[in-house]
VMD Tcl script that builds the backbone (N, CA, C; Angstrom):
set m [mol new atoms 510]
animate dup $m
set s [atomselect $m all]
$s set {name element resname resid chain x y z} {
  {N N SER 1 A 9.857 -56.870 -15.395}
  {CA C SER 1 A 8.658 -57.355 -16.062}
  {C C SER 1 A 7.955 -56.237 -16.838}
  {N N GLN 2 A 8.361 -54.967 -16.642}
  {CA C GLN 2 A 7.762 -53.850 -17.351}
  {C C GLN 2 A 8.472 -53.638 -18.681}
  {N N GLY 3 A 7.742 -53.091 -19.629}
  {CA C GLY 3 A 8.278 -52.844 -20.957}
  {C C GLY 3 A 9.173 -51.619 -20.991}
  {N N PHE 4 A 9.833 -51.419 -22.121}
  {CA C PHE 4 A 10.746 -50.302 -22.312}
  {C C PHE 4 A 9.995 -48.970 -22.149}
  {N N GLY 5 A 10.534 -48.059 -21.335}
  {CA C GLY 5 A 9.989 -46.718 -21.163}
  {C C GLY 5 A 8.793 -46.628 -20.228}
  {N N TYR 6 A 8.542 -47.674 -19.421}
  {CA C TYR 6 A 7.372 -47.636 -18.544}
  {C C TYR 6 A 7.445 -46.487 -17.543}
  {N N GLU 7 A 8.675 -46.110 -17.137}
  {CA C GLU 7 A 8.814 -45.002 -16.183}
  {C C GLU 7 A 8.275 -43.696 -16.777}
  {N N LEU 8 A 8.600 -43.467 -18.055}
  {CA C LEU 8 A 8.117 -42.247 -18.711}
  {C C LEU 8 A 6.605 -42.266 -18.885}
  {N N THR 9 A 6.060 -43.429 -19.204}
  {CA C THR 9 A 4.607 -43.553 -19.369}
  {C C THR 9 A 3.913 -43.279 -18.034}
  {N N THR 10 A 4.452 -43.840 -16.963}
  {CA C THR 10 A 3.882 -43.624 -15.633}
  {C C THR 10 A 3.948 -42.139 -15.276}
  {N N LYS 11 A 5.096 -41.525 -15.560}
  {CA C LYS 11 A 5.256 -40.109 -15.266}
  {C C LYS 11 A 4.260 -39.270 -16.078}
  {N N ALA 12 A 4.044 -39.639 -17.325}
  {CA C ALA 12 A 3.094 -38.915 -18.178}
  {C C ALA 12 A 1.680 -39.016 -17.602}
  {N N TYR 13 A 1.297 -40.211 -17.135}
  {CA C TYR 13 A -0.030 -40.368 -16.532}
  {C C TYR 13 A -0.164 -39.543 -15.246}
  {N N LEU 14 A 0.894 -39.494 -14.456}
  {CA C LEU 14 A 0.863 -38.690 -13.235}
  {C C LEU 14 A 0.739 -37.205 -13.567}
  {N N CYS 15 A 1.452 -36.763 -14.582}
  {CA C CYS 15 A 1.349 -35.360 -15.007}
  {C C CYS 15 A -0.061 -35.036 -15.487}
  {N N GLN 16 A -0.675 -35.943 -16.223}
  {CA C GLN 16 A -2.046 -35.718 -16.682}
  {C C GLN 16 A -3.002 -35.637 -15.483}
  {N N LEU 17 A -2.769 -36.497 -14.489}
  {CA C LEU 17 A -3.591 -36.460 -13.292}
  {C C LEU 17 A -3.466 -35.100 -12.602}
  {N N TRP 18 A -2.241 -34.581 -12.464}
  {CA C TRP 18 A -2.024 -33.284 -11.848}
  {C C TRP 18 A -2.699 -32.171 -12.640}
  {N N VAL 19 A -2.617 -32.234 -13.943}
  {CA C VAL 19 A -3.263 -31.222 -14.784}
  {C C VAL 19 A -4.761 -31.222 -14.541}
  {N N HIS 20 A -5.371 -32.399 -14.498}
  {CA C HIS 20 A -6.824 -32.481 -14.252}
  {C C HIS 20 A -7.177 -31.948 -12.859}
  {N N LEU 21 A -6.388 -32.297 -11.858}
  {CA C LEU 21 A -6.646 -31.806 -10.508}
  {C C LEU 21 A -6.490 -30.284 -10.427}
  {N N LEU 22 A -5.441 -29.768 -11.043}
  {CA C LEU 22 A -5.222 -28.326 -11.017}
  {C C LEU 22 A -6.320 -27.564 -11.752}
  {N N LYS 23 A -6.775 -28.117 -12.865}
  {CA C LYS 23 A -7.875 -27.457 -13.591}
  {C C LYS 23 A -9.121 -27.407 -12.723}
  {N N LYS 24 A -9.420 -28.499 -12.055}
  {CA C LYS 24 A -10.600 -28.540 -11.196}
  {C C LYS 24 A -10.425 -27.576 -10.024}
  {N N PHE 25 A -9.255 -27.564 -9.415}
  {CA C PHE 25 A -8.966 -26.677 -8.304}
  {C C PHE 25 A -8.957 -25.221 -8.753}
  {N N ASN 26 A -8.396 -24.949 -9.911}
  {CA C ASN 26 A -8.288 -23.590 -10.437}
  {C C ASN 26 A -9.657 -22.974 -10.655}
  {N N ASN 27 A -10.612 -23.732 -11.129}
  {CA C ASN 27 A -11.951 -23.205 -11.373}
  {C C ASN 27 A -12.632 -22.779 -10.081}
  {N N SER 28 A -12.386 -23.481 -8.994}
  {CA C SER 28 A -13.067 -23.146 -7.743}
  {C C SER 28 A -12.293 -22.153 -6.891}
  {N N ASN 29 A -10.982 -22.072 -7.068}
  {CA C ASN 29 A -10.171 -21.208 -6.206}
  {C C ASN 29 A -9.210 -20.339 -6.997}
  {N N SER 30 A -9.626 -19.808 -8.112}
  {CA C SER 30 A -8.698 -19.044 -8.955}
  {C C SER 30 A -8.160 -17.811 -8.251}
  {N N LEU 31 A -8.969 -17.163 -7.416}
  {CA C LEU 31 A -8.507 -15.964 -6.734}
  {C C LEU 31 A -7.384 -16.278 -5.754}
  {N N SER 32 A -7.520 -17.368 -5.004}
  {CA C SER 32 A -6.471 -17.672 -4.024}
  {C C SER 32 A -5.181 -18.096 -4.714}
  {N N ILE 33 A -5.259 -18.756 -5.857}
  {CA C ILE 33 A -4.051 -19.136 -6.591}
  {C C ILE 33 A -3.349 -17.887 -7.097}
  {N N GLN 34 A -4.115 -16.919 -7.617}
  {CA C GLN 34 A -3.510 -15.690 -8.106}
  {C C GLN 34 A -2.864 -14.929 -6.960}
  {N N THR 35 A -3.497 -14.920 -5.797}
  {CA C THR 35 A -2.932 -14.241 -4.639}
  {C C THR 35 A -1.638 -14.913 -4.223}
  {N N GLN 36 A -1.619 -16.247 -4.235}
  {CA C GLN 36 A -0.411 -16.961 -3.861}
  {C C GLN 36 A 0.706 -16.670 -4.847}
  {N N LYS 37 A 0.406 -16.634 -6.127}
  {CA C LYS 37 A 1.435 -16.350 -7.131}
  {C C LYS 37 A 2.014 -14.964 -6.915}
  {N N THR 38 A 1.167 -13.980 -6.632}
  {CA C THR 38 A 1.639 -12.623 -6.400}
  {C C THR 38 A 2.536 -12.587 -5.166}
  {N N HIS 39 A 2.126 -13.288 -4.127}
  {CA C HIS 39 A 2.887 -13.282 -2.890}
  {C C HIS 39 A 4.256 -13.941 -3.068}
  {N N VAL 40 A 4.329 -14.989 -3.880}
  {CA C VAL 40 A 5.583 -15.696 -4.079}
  {C C VAL 40 A 6.595 -14.832 -4.816}
  {N N SER 41 A 6.142 -13.991 -5.728}
  {CA C SER 41 A 7.055 -13.208 -6.548}
  {C C SER 41 A 7.633 -11.991 -5.812}
  {N N LEU 42 A 7.129 -11.681 -4.636}
  {CA C LEU 42 A 7.628 -10.530 -3.895}
  {C C LEU 42 A 8.923 -10.879 -3.173}
  {N N SER 43 A 9.841 -9.923 -3.141}
  {CA C SER 43 A 11.058 -10.096 -2.348}
  {C C SER 43 A 10.671 -9.995 -0.872}
  {N N PRO 44 A 11.532 -10.441 0.039}
  {CA C PRO 44 A 11.200 -10.320 1.468}
  {C C PRO 44 A 10.924 -8.873 1.890}
  {N N ASP 45 A 11.717 -7.936 1.382}
  {CA C ASP 45 A 11.467 -6.524 1.694}
  {C C ASP 45 A 10.106 -6.078 1.183}
  {N N GLU 46 A 9.797 -6.436 -0.049}
  {CA C GLU 46 A 8.522 -6.021 -0.640}
  {C C GLU 46 A 7.335 -6.613 0.115}
  {N N ALA 47 A 7.453 -7.865 0.534}
  {CA C ALA 47 A 6.372 -8.495 1.291}
  {C C ALA 47 A 6.179 -7.789 2.631}
  {N N ARG 48 A 7.275 -7.466 3.294}
  {CA C ARG 48 A 7.188 -6.750 4.571}
  {C C ARG 48 A 6.568 -5.373 4.381}
  {N N ILE 49 A 7.047 -4.667 3.376}
  {CA C ILE 49 A 6.557 -3.313 3.124}
  {C C ILE 49 A 5.082 -3.337 2.752}
  {N N LYS 50 A 4.683 -4.316 1.985}
  {CA C LYS 50 A 3.271 -4.442 1.615}
  {C C LYS 50 A 2.418 -4.563 2.877}
  {N N ASP 51 A 2.843 -5.418 3.806}
  {CA C ASP 51 A 2.094 -5.581 5.051}
  {C C ASP 51 A 2.131 -4.319 5.899}
  {N N ALA 52 A 3.267 -3.636 5.928}
  {CA C ALA 52 A 3.388 -2.391 6.690}
  {C C ALA 52 A 2.487 -1.312 6.091}
  {N N ILE 53 A 2.437 -1.244 4.783}
  {CA C ILE 53 A 1.590 -0.251 4.114}
  {C C ILE 53 A 0.118 -0.529 4.391}
  {N N VAL 54 A -0.254 -1.790 4.386}
  {CA C VAL 54 A -1.636 -2.142 4.731}
  {C C VAL 54 A -1.942 -1.674 6.152}
  {N N TYR 55 A -1.001 -1.902 7.064}
  {CA C TYR 55 A -1.182 -1.449 8.450}
  {C C TYR 55 A -1.349 0.072 8.496}
  {N N ILE 56 A -0.475 0.787 7.813}
  {CA C ILE 56 A -0.545 2.252 7.802}
  {C C ILE 56 A -1.878 2.720 7.234}
  {N N GLN 57 A -2.318 2.129 6.154}
  {CA C GLN 57 A -3.563 2.549 5.523}
  {C C GLN 57 A -4.783 2.243 6.393}
  {N N GLN 58 A -4.689 1.238 7.231}
  {CA C GLN 58 A -5.800 0.911 8.128}
  {C C GLN 58 A -5.802 1.773 9.389}
  {N N HIS 59 A -4.630 2.298 9.783}
  {CA C HIS 59 A -4.514 2.999 11.060}
  {C C HIS 59 A -4.039 4.448 10.938}
  {N N TYR 60 A -4.025 5.012 9.735}
  {CA C TYR 60 A -3.453 6.343 9.542}
  {C C TYR 60 A -4.165 7.431 10.341}
  {N N THR 61 A -5.414 7.227 10.704}
  {CA C THR 61 A -6.148 8.243 11.463}
  {C C THR 61 A -5.783 8.226 12.946}
  {N N GLU 62 A -5.066 7.187 13.368}
  {CA C GLU 62 A -4.685 7.038 14.773}
  {C C GLU 62 A -3.279 7.581 15.006}
  {N N GLN 63 A -2.879 7.595 16.263}
  {CA C GLN 63 A -1.516 7.973 16.627}
  {C C GLN 63 A -0.623 6.773 16.315}
  {N N VAL 64 A 0.063 6.777 15.170}
  {CA C VAL 64 A 0.893 5.661 14.729}
  {C C VAL 64 A 2.352 5.998 14.980}
  {N N THR 65 A 3.077 5.056 15.595}
  {CA C THR 65 A 4.503 5.248 15.842}
  {C C THR 65 A 5.300 4.268 14.989}
  {N N LEU 66 A 6.583 4.501 14.902}
  {CA C LEU 66 A 7.461 3.580 14.192}
  {C C LEU 66 A 7.415 2.204 14.846}
  {N N ASP 67 A 7.324 2.179 16.172}
  {CA C ASP 67 A 7.177 0.905 16.892}
  {C C ASP 67 A 5.948 0.141 16.413}
  {N N ASP 68 A 4.828 0.840 16.254}
  {CA C ASP 68 A 3.588 0.199 15.803}
  {C C ASP 68 A 3.765 -0.426 14.422}
  {N N ILE 69 A 4.381 0.313 13.522}
  {CA C ILE 69 A 4.585 -0.181 12.154}
  {C C ILE 69 A 5.514 -1.385 12.167}
  {N N ALA 70 A 6.631 -1.273 12.877}
  {CA C ALA 70 A 7.592 -2.373 12.946}
  {C C ALA 70 A 6.971 -3.612 13.598}
  {N N ASN 71 A 6.222 -3.407 14.675}
  {CA C ASN 71 A 5.569 -4.540 15.342}
  {C C ASN 71 A 4.532 -5.206 14.452}
  {N N SER 72 A 3.894 -4.436 13.588}
  {CA C SER 72 A 2.876 -5.018 12.707}
  {C C SER 72 A 3.476 -6.000 11.708}
  {N N ILE 73 A 4.775 -5.859 11.420}
  {CA C ILE 73 A 5.436 -6.788 10.492}
  {C C ILE 73 A 6.524 -7.607 11.194}
  {N N HIS 74 A 6.524 -7.543 12.536}
  {CA C HIS 74 A 7.372 -8.403 13.372}
  {C C HIS 74 A 8.867 -8.243 13.112}
  {N N ILE 75 A 9.297 -6.989 12.997}
  {CA C ILE 75 A 10.733 -6.706 12.856}
  {C C ILE 75 A 11.079 -5.512 13.737}
  {N N SER 76 A 12.371 -5.251 13.893}
  {CA C SER 76 A 12.805 -4.112 14.705}
  {C C SER 76 A 12.547 -2.798 13.971}
  {N N LYS 77 A 12.597 -1.716 14.730}
  {CA C LYS 77 A 12.393 -0.392 14.129}
  {C C LYS 77 A 13.464 -0.088 13.089}
  {N N SER 78 A 14.708 -0.415 13.402}
  {CA C SER 78 A 15.785 -0.112 12.458}
  {C C SER 78 A 15.656 -0.945 11.184}
  {N N GLU 79 A 15.276 -2.213 11.313}
  {CA C GLU 79 A 15.087 -3.056 10.124}
  {C C GLU 79 A 13.888 -2.568 9.311}
  {N N CYS 80 A 12.875 -2.080 9.989}
  {CA C CYS 80 A 11.704 -1.521 9.298}
  {C C CYS 80 A 12.124 -0.332 8.442}
  {N N CYS 81 A 12.926 0.547 9.012}
  {CA C CYS 81 A 13.413 1.720 8.259}
  {C C CYS 81 A 14.275 1.288 7.078}
  {N N ARG 82 A 15.151 0.305 7.307}
  {CA C ARG 82 A 16.008 -0.171 6.207}
  {C C ARG 82 A 15.177 -0.797 5.097}
  {N N CYS 83 A 14.172 -1.595 5.452}
  {CA C CYS 83 A 13.305 -2.222 4.437}
  {C C CYS 83 A 12.595 -1.168 3.595}
  {N N PHE 84 A 12.041 -0.157 4.263}
  {CA C PHE 84 A 11.358 0.908 3.534}
  {C C PHE 84 A 12.327 1.619 2.598}
  {N N LYS 85 A 13.509 1.930 3.102}
  {CA C LYS 85 A 14.498 2.625 2.272}
  {C C LYS 85 A 14.865 1.797 1.048}
  {N N ARG 86 A 15.086 0.488 1.255}
  {CA C ARG 86 A 15.465 -0.377 0.133}
  {C C ARG 86 A 14.315 -0.546 -0.859}
  {N N ALA 87 A 13.108 -0.676 -0.364}
  {CA C ALA 87 A 11.973 -0.979 -1.242}
  {C C ALA 87 A 11.362 0.254 -1.901}
  {N N VAL 88 A 11.158 1.339 -1.148}
  {CA C VAL 88 A 10.460 2.506 -1.698}
  {C C VAL 88 A 11.221 3.810 -1.568}
  {N N ASN 89 A 12.419 3.739 -0.989}
  {CA C ASN 89 A 13.327 4.885 -0.899}
  {C C ASN 89 A 12.805 6.045 -0.049}
  {N N ILE 90 A 11.921 5.748 0.881}
  {CA C ILE 90 A 11.483 6.733 1.873}
  {C C ILE 90 A 11.350 6.012 3.214}
  {N N THR 91 A 11.220 6.780 4.280}
  {CA C THR 91 A 11.057 6.180 5.598}
  {C C THR 91 A 9.587 5.824 5.833}
  {N N PRO 92 A 9.312 4.933 6.781}
  {CA C PRO 92 A 7.912 4.610 7.094}
  {C C PRO 92 A 7.133 5.846 7.538}
  {N N PHE 93 A 7.774 6.709 8.317}
  {CA C PHE 93 A 7.108 7.918 8.794}
  {C C PHE 93 A 6.770 8.849 7.632}
  {N N GLU 94 A 7.693 8.977 6.689}
  {CA C GLU 94 A 7.432 9.822 5.521}
  {C C GLU 94 A 6.273 9.259 4.694}
  {N N TYR 95 A 6.237 7.936 4.553}
  {CA C TYR 95 A 5.108 7.319 3.845}
  {C C TYR 95 A 3.804 7.647 4.559}
  {N N LEU 96 A 3.794 7.520 5.896}
  {CA C LEU 96 A 2.600 7.807 6.682}
  {C C LEU 96 A 2.144 9.250 6.474}
  {N N MET 97 A 3.084 10.196 6.528}
  {CA C MET 97 A 2.727 11.604 6.348}
  {C C MET 97 A 2.169 11.866 4.950}
  {N N ARG 98 A 2.816 11.305 3.940}
  {CA C ARG 98 A 2.336 11.486 2.566}
  {C C ARG 98 A 0.951 10.871 2.394}
  {N N TYR 99 A 0.759 9.710 2.987}
  {CA C TYR 99 A -0.547 9.047 2.870}
  {C C TYR 99 A -1.629 9.895 3.543}
  {N N ARG 100 A -1.318 10.439 4.718}
  {CA C ARG 100 A -2.292 11.286 5.409}
  {C C ARG 100 A -2.639 12.526 4.592}
  {N N ILE 101 A -1.629 13.165 4.016}
  {CA C ILE 101 A -1.867 14.358 3.201}
  {C C ILE 101 A -2.705 13.993 1.970}
  {N N LEU 102 A -2.404 12.864 1.358}
  {CA C LEU 102 A -3.183 12.423 0.198}
  {C C LEU 102 A -4.640 12.168 0.585}
  {N N GLN 103 A -4.856 11.577 1.748}
  {CA C GLN 103 A -6.218 11.344 2.216}
  {C C GLN 103 A -6.936 12.665 2.486}
  {N N ALA 104 A -6.211 13.637 3.030}
  {CA C ALA 104 A -6.802 14.955 3.263}
  {C C ALA 104 A -7.213 15.600 1.940}
  {N N ALA 105 A -6.348 15.500 0.937}
  {CA C ALA 105 A -6.679 16.060 -0.377}
  {C C ALA 105 A -7.910 15.375 -0.962}
  {N N ASP 106 A -7.994 14.067 -0.789}
  {CA C ASP 106 A -9.182 13.352 -1.264}
  {C C ASP 106 A -10.447 13.828 -0.555}
  {N N LYS 107 A -10.341 14.049 0.740}
  {CA C LYS 107 A -11.506 14.538 1.483}
  {C C LYS 107 A -11.923 15.921 1.000}
  {N N ILE 108 A -10.947 16.754 0.697}
  {CA C ILE 108 A -11.265 18.084 0.163}
  {C C ILE 108 A -11.980 17.940 -1.180}
  {N N LEU 109 A -11.456 17.070 -2.035}
  {CA C LEU 109 A -12.067 16.882 -3.355}
  {C C LEU 109 A -13.479 16.309 -3.256}
  {N N GLN 110 A -13.714 15.519 -2.239}
  {CA C GLN 110 A -15.036 14.908 -2.059}
  {C C GLN 110 A -15.991 15.801 -1.277}
  {N N ASN 111 A -15.526 16.991 -0.902}
  {CA C ASN 111 A -16.333 17.913 -0.093}
  {C C ASN 111 A -16.877 17.224 1.150}
  {N N ASP 112 A -16.007 16.537 1.860}
  {CA C ASP 112 A -16.373 15.797 3.064}
  {C C ASP 112 A -17.010 16.746 4.078}
  {N N ARG 113 A -18.252 16.480 4.438}
  {CA C ARG 113 A -19.007 17.355 5.345}
  {C C ARG 113 A -18.440 17.344 6.769}
  {N N GLU 114 A -17.771 16.267 7.151}
  {CA C GLU 114 A -17.214 16.163 8.499}
  {C C GLU 114 A -15.969 17.036 8.664}
  {N N THR 115 A -15.420 17.511 7.578}
  {CA C THR 115 A -14.163 18.259 7.642}
  {C C THR 115 A -14.341 19.663 7.075}
  {N N THR 116 A -15.238 20.418 7.673}
  {CA C THR 116 A -15.484 21.772 7.166}
  {C C THR 116 A -14.353 22.716 7.526}
  {N N SER 117 A -13.728 22.541 8.693}
  {CA C SER 117 A -12.601 23.402 9.050}
  {C C SER 117 A -11.294 22.651 8.792}
  {N N ILE 118 A -10.226 23.397 8.655}
  {CA C ILE 118 A -8.915 22.800 8.393}
  {C C ILE 118 A -8.457 21.975 9.600}
  {N N SER 119 A -8.756 22.434 10.811}
  {CA C SER 119 A -8.364 21.666 11.999}
  {C C SER 119 A -9.124 20.344 12.068}
  {N N GLU 120 A -10.399 20.338 11.669}
  {CA C GLU 120 A -11.161 19.080 11.613}
  {C C GLU 120 A -10.585 18.155 10.548}
  {N N LEU 121 A -10.217 18.740 9.423}
  {CA C LEU 121 A -9.611 17.959 8.343}
  {C C LEU 121 A -8.312 17.328 8.820}
  {N N ALA 122 A -7.458 18.127 9.451}
  {CA C ALA 122 A -6.177 17.622 9.952}
  {C C ALA 122 A -6.397 16.499 10.958}
  {N N SER 123 A -7.304 16.691 11.848}
  {CA C SER 123 A -7.600 15.681 12.873}
  {C C SER 123 A -8.157 14.404 12.254}
  {N N SER 124 A -8.968 14.541 11.224}
  {CA C SER 124 A -9.599 13.371 10.599}
  {C C SER 124 A -8.609 12.468 9.870}
  {N N VAL 125 A -7.430 13.000 9.547}
  {CA C VAL 125 A -6.414 12.179 8.871}
  {C C VAL 125 A -5.214 11.886 9.773}
  {N N GLY 126 A -5.365 12.134 11.083}
  {CA C GLY 126 A -4.350 11.708 12.022}
  {C C GLY 126 A -3.374 12.758 12.513}
  {N N PHE 127 A -3.551 14.016 12.125}
  {CA C PHE 127 A -2.662 15.074 12.609}
  {C C PHE 127 A -3.276 15.705 13.853}
  {N N ASN 128 A -2.472 15.916 14.891}
  {CA C ASN 128 A -2.982 16.621 16.063}
  {C C ASN 128 A -2.461 18.051 16.116}
  {N N ASN 129 A -1.702 18.447 15.099}
  {CA C ASN 129 A -1.147 19.797 15.027}
  {C C ASN 129 A -1.507 20.395 13.661}
  {N N THR 130 A -2.422 21.337 13.666}
  {CA C THR 130 A -2.902 21.941 12.412}
  {C C THR 130 A -1.791 22.681 11.679}
  {N N SER 131 A -0.923 23.316 12.424}
  {CA C SER 131 A 0.179 24.050 11.802}
  {C C SER 131 A 1.098 23.101 11.022}
  {N N TYR 132 A 1.438 21.975 11.640}
  {CA C TYR 132 A 2.288 20.983 10.974}
  {C C TYR 132 A 1.574 20.400 9.751}
  {N N PHE 133 A 0.271 20.158 9.883}
  {CA C PHE 133 A -0.529 19.668 8.756}
  {C C PHE 133 A -0.471 20.659 7.593}
  {N N ASN 134 A -0.680 21.950 7.887}
  {CA C ASN 134 A -0.630 22.977 6.836}
  {C C ASN 134 A 0.745 23.020 6.167}
  {N N LYS 135 A 1.791 22.907 6.979}
  {CA C LYS 135 A 3.155 22.950 6.462}
  {C C LYS 135 A 3.417 21.779 5.498}
  {N N LEU 136 A 3.014 20.569 5.895}
  {CA C LEU 136 A 3.211 19.408 5.021}
  {C C LEU 136 A 2.337 19.489 3.772}
  {N N PHE 137 A 1.102 19.927 3.937}
  {CA C PHE 137 A 0.209 20.050 2.791}
  {C C PHE 137 A 0.816 20.995 1.756}
  {N N LYS 138 A 1.319 22.115 2.240}
  {CA C LYS 138 A 1.937 23.088 1.333}
  {C C LYS 138 A 3.187 22.507 0.677}
  {N N LYS 139 A 3.952 21.716 1.417}
  {CA C LYS 139 A 5.153 21.087 0.874}
  {C C LYS 139 A 4.809 20.181 -0.314}
  {N N TYR 140 A 3.753 19.399 -0.182}
  {CA C TYR 140 A 3.411 18.429 -1.225}
  {C C TYR 140 A 2.552 19.007 -2.345}
  {N N PHE 141 A 1.732 20.002 -2.041}
  {CA C PHE 141 A 0.826 20.546 -3.052}
  {C C PHE 141 A 1.135 21.980 -3.462}
  {N N ASN 142 A 2.122 22.594 -2.856}
  {CA C ASN 142 A 2.497 23.978 -3.152}
  {C C ASN 142 A 1.367 24.970 -2.927}
  {N N CYS 143 A 0.477 24.622 -2.025}
  {CA C CYS 143 A -0.586 25.536 -1.617}
  {C C CYS 143 A -1.148 25.047 -0.288}
  {N N THR 144 A -1.849 25.900 0.405}
  {CA C THR 144 A -2.458 25.507 1.675}
  {C C THR 144 A -3.725 24.701 1.396}
  {N N PRO 145 A -4.236 23.996 2.391}
  {CA C PRO 145 A -5.496 23.270 2.187}
  {C C PRO 145 A -6.649 24.193 1.789}
  {N N THR 146 A -6.669 25.383 2.361}
  {CA C THR 146 A -7.722 26.346 2.012}
  {C C THR 146 A -7.616 26.752 0.546}
  {N N GLU 147 A -6.396 27.051 0.083}
  {CA C GLU 147 A -6.196 27.398 -1.326}
  {C C GLU 147 A -6.552 26.213 -2.226}
  {N N TYR 148 A -6.171 25.040 -1.782}
  {CA C TYR 148 A -6.465 23.825 -2.555}
  {C C TYR 148 A -7.967 23.642 -2.724}
  {N N ARG 149 A -8.687 23.914 -1.643}
  {CA C ARG 149 A -10.146 23.783 -1.670}
  {C C ARG 149 A -10.751 24.748 -2.686}
  {N N LYS 150 A -10.154 25.934 -2.811}
  {CA C LYS 150 A -10.688 26.952 -3.719}
  {C C LYS 150 A -10.322 26.688 -5.181}
  {N N GLN 151 A -9.167 26.058 -5.392}
  {CA C GLN 151 A -8.679 25.857 -6.754}
  {C C GLN 151 A -9.375 24.682 -7.441}
  {N N SER 152 A -8.936 24.450 -8.634}
  {CA C SER 152 A -9.478 23.357 -9.438}
  {C C SER 152 A -9.475 22.052 -8.660}
  {N N LYS 153 A -10.471 21.259 -8.843}
  {CA C LYS 153 A -10.620 20.016 -8.093}
  {C C LYS 153 A -9.774 18.878 -8.661}
  {N N THR 154 A -9.201 19.018 -9.823}
  {CA C THR 154 A -8.449 17.908 -10.406}
  {C C THR 154 A -6.971 18.177 -10.635}
  {N N GLU 155 A -6.563 19.419 -10.744}
  {CA C GLU 155 A -5.179 19.680 -11.143}
  {C C GLU 155 A -4.148 19.230 -10.119}
  {N N HIS 156 A -4.454 19.251 -8.826}
  {CA C HIS 156 A -3.466 18.885 -7.816}
  {C C HIS 156 A -3.454 17.402 -7.507}
  {N N ARG 157 A -4.524 16.690 -7.734}
  {CA C ARG 157 A -4.619 15.267 -7.366}
  {C C ARG 157 A -3.540 14.448 -8.062}
  {N N ASP 158 A -3.170 14.821 -9.275}
  {CA C ASP 158 A -2.178 14.059 -10.026}
  {C C ASP 158 A -0.747 14.322 -9.578}
  {N N LYS 159 A -0.534 15.280 -8.690}
  {CA C LYS 159 A 0.829 15.638 -8.316}
  {C C LYS 159 A 1.415 14.769 -7.218}
  {N N LEU 160 A 0.598 13.976 -6.522}
  {CA C LEU 160 A 1.117 13.284 -5.357}
  {C C LEU 160 A 0.547 11.882 -5.240}
  {N N SER 161 A 1.418 10.956 -4.998}
  {CA C SER 161 A 1.016 9.633 -4.550}
  {C C SER 161 A 1.808 9.379 -3.282}
  {N N PRO 162 A 1.475 8.365 -2.512}
  {CA C PRO 162 A 2.233 8.126 -1.287}
  {C C PRO 162 A 3.720 7.893 -1.522}
  {N N PHE 163 A 4.109 7.527 -2.739}
  {CA C PHE 163 A 5.517 7.276 -3.038}
  {C C PHE 163 A 6.166 8.463 -3.729}
  {N N GLY 164 A 5.440 9.568 -3.895}
  {CA C GLY 164 A 6.014 10.739 -4.536}
  {C C GLY 164 A 6.026 10.627 -6.050}
  {N N LEU 165 A 5.300 9.640 -6.597}
  {CA C LEU 165 A 5.243 9.468 -8.038}
  {C C LEU 165 A 3.968 10.083 -8.562}
  {N N SER 166 A 4.021 10.610 -9.744}
  {CA C SER 166 A 2.819 11.157 -10.347}
  {C C SER 166 A 1.844 10.027 -10.586}
  {N N LEU 167 A 0.603 10.234 -10.192}
  {CA C LEU 167 A -0.397 9.197 -10.376}
  {C C LEU 167 A -0.696 8.929 -11.850}
  {N N THR 168 A -0.405 9.894 -12.701}
  {CA C THR 168 A -0.668 9.692 -14.118}
  {C C THR 168 A 0.348 8.749 -14.740}
  {N N HIS 169 A 1.498 8.540 -14.083}
  {CA C HIS 169 A 2.516 7.656 -14.629}
  {C C HIS 169 A 2.472 6.258 -14.060}
  {N N ILE 170 A 1.590 5.996 -13.105}
  {CA C ILE 170 A 1.516 4.673 -12.472}
  {C C ILE 170 A 0.651 3.761 -13.302}
}
mol reanalyze $m
mol bondsrecalc $m
mol representation Tube
mol addrep $m
């Protein structure tokens, strides 16, 4: 009893209805839609690593173990290491150390009053061994924290990101 092409006409009306609903929804929840789109485009490794990095950035001042990182993304320690290697080409522990050193450099640049001594600085970013902190700092910045504090406040900041990439190229 329907005329020729009624299926297409019905489909067109349904599509128009969806467009109107999405426009109305988009205006009120544009941020959540953008977040969902970003989340969908990530590979499984990237999604896991993103969550692990968030965990590391929230807990870097604490005693963080590989178990803690792996448990935060609900995978085994070995799978956590493999995911990091595939996604960012470093281990979770190496990311944690680089992030801590970067945070220490930021504190130095900000003249953080709570970190007047190097041991306080090391402790404030999660290191319990000042010697190891100095060794890593020198590895990444080619100078000690004390030398860094004395030198230019901007020249070293561009040399390190948690992924080992120059911040000026990101």
